[in-house]
C-alpha positions in Angstrom: 36.2 -17.4 -36.6 36.2 -14.3 -38.8 35.9 -14.7 -42.6 36.7 -12.3 -45.4 33.4 -12.6 -47.3 32.5 -10.7 -50.4 29.0 -10.4 -51.8 28.0 -10.0 -55.4 24.9 -9.9 -57.5 24.4 -13.2 -59.5 24.9 -12.8 -63.2 21.1 -13.3 -63.9 20.3 -10.5 -61.4 18.1 -12.8 -59.3 20.2 -13.4 -56.2 23.5 -12.8 -54.5 26.6 -14.9 -53.9 28.8 -15.0 -50.8 32.4 -15.8 -51.6 35.2 -16.6 -49.3 38.8 -17.5 -50.4 37.7 -17.7 -54.0 34.8 -20.1 -53.6 31.0 -19.7 -53.3 30.0 -20.3 -49.6 26.5 -19.0 -49.8 23.7 -18.0 -52.2 20.3 -16.3 -51.9 17.8 -16.3 -54.7 14.7 -14.3 -55.5 12.1 -13.8 -58.2 10.6 -10.6 -59.3 6.8 -10.3 -59.1 5.1 -7.5 -60.9 6.8 -4.1 -60.8 7.1 -3.8 -57.0 7.8 -7.1 -55.3 10.5 -9.7 -54.8 10.0 -13.2 -53.4 13.0 -14.6 -51.6 12.7 -18.3 -52.4 16.0 -19.9 -51.2 19.0 -19.2 -49.0 21.9 -21.6 -48.7 25.2 -21.3 -46.8 27.9 -24.0 -46.8 28.0 -26.0 -43.5 31.3 -24.7 -42.2 30.2 -21.0 -42.6 26.7 -21.1 -41.0 27.7 -19.5 -37.7 29.4 -16.5 -39.5 26.1 -14.6 -40.2 26.5 -15.0 -43.9 22.9 -16.0 -44.3 21.7 -12.9 -42.5 24.1 -10.7 -44.6 22.7 -12.3 -47.8 19.2 -11.4 -46.7 20.5 -7.8 -46.0 21.8 -7.6 -49.5 18.5 -8.5 -51.0 16.8 -6.0 -48.6 19.2 -3.2 -49.8 18.5 -4.2 -53.4 14.7 -4.0 -52.8 15.1 -0.6 -51.1 17.1 0.8 -54.1 14.5 -0.5 -56.5 11.4 0.5 -54.5 10.2 -3.1 -54.0 8.7 -5.0 -51.1 9.8 -8.5 -50.2 7.7 -11.6 -49.7 9.7 -14.4 -47.9 8.9 -17.9 -49.0 12.3 -19.2 -47.8 12.1 -20.4 -44.2 15.5 -18.8 -43.3 14.6 -15.4 -44.8 11.2 -15.6 -43.1 12.9 -16.2 -39.7 15.3 -13.3 -40.2 12.4 -11.0 -41.2 10.5 -12.0 -38.0 13.6 -11.6 -35.8 15.0 -8.2 -37.1 12.8 -5.1 -37.3 15.3 -3.6 -39.8 13.3 -5.4 -42.5 9.9 -3.9 -41.5 10.1 -1.1 -44.2 10.3 -3.6 -47.1 8.1 -6.4 -45.7 5.2 -6.9 -48.1 2.9 -7.8 -45.3 3.6 -6.4 -41.8 3.0 -9.7 -40.0 5.5 -10.9 -37.4 
């Protein structure tokens, strides 16, 4: 099934929401460490939306945010860690290049 999903920076600037049909269906959060790193600490997607690649798109939004702000990413969240291991598109912002 194809969903119309929009992504927006959380009001506190420490994550992104995924919204579909006016409701939050996913969220990713991170913390800023020093002047050059982010730690992704949590990713959550509502049960009915998990096969729609929303989690991966949330990780991609944080990756784009990191690139624009010259930061590297540390993945503490198991889902984000798995996406960083699976997709080489994240190699440029990975804090430690270990797969």
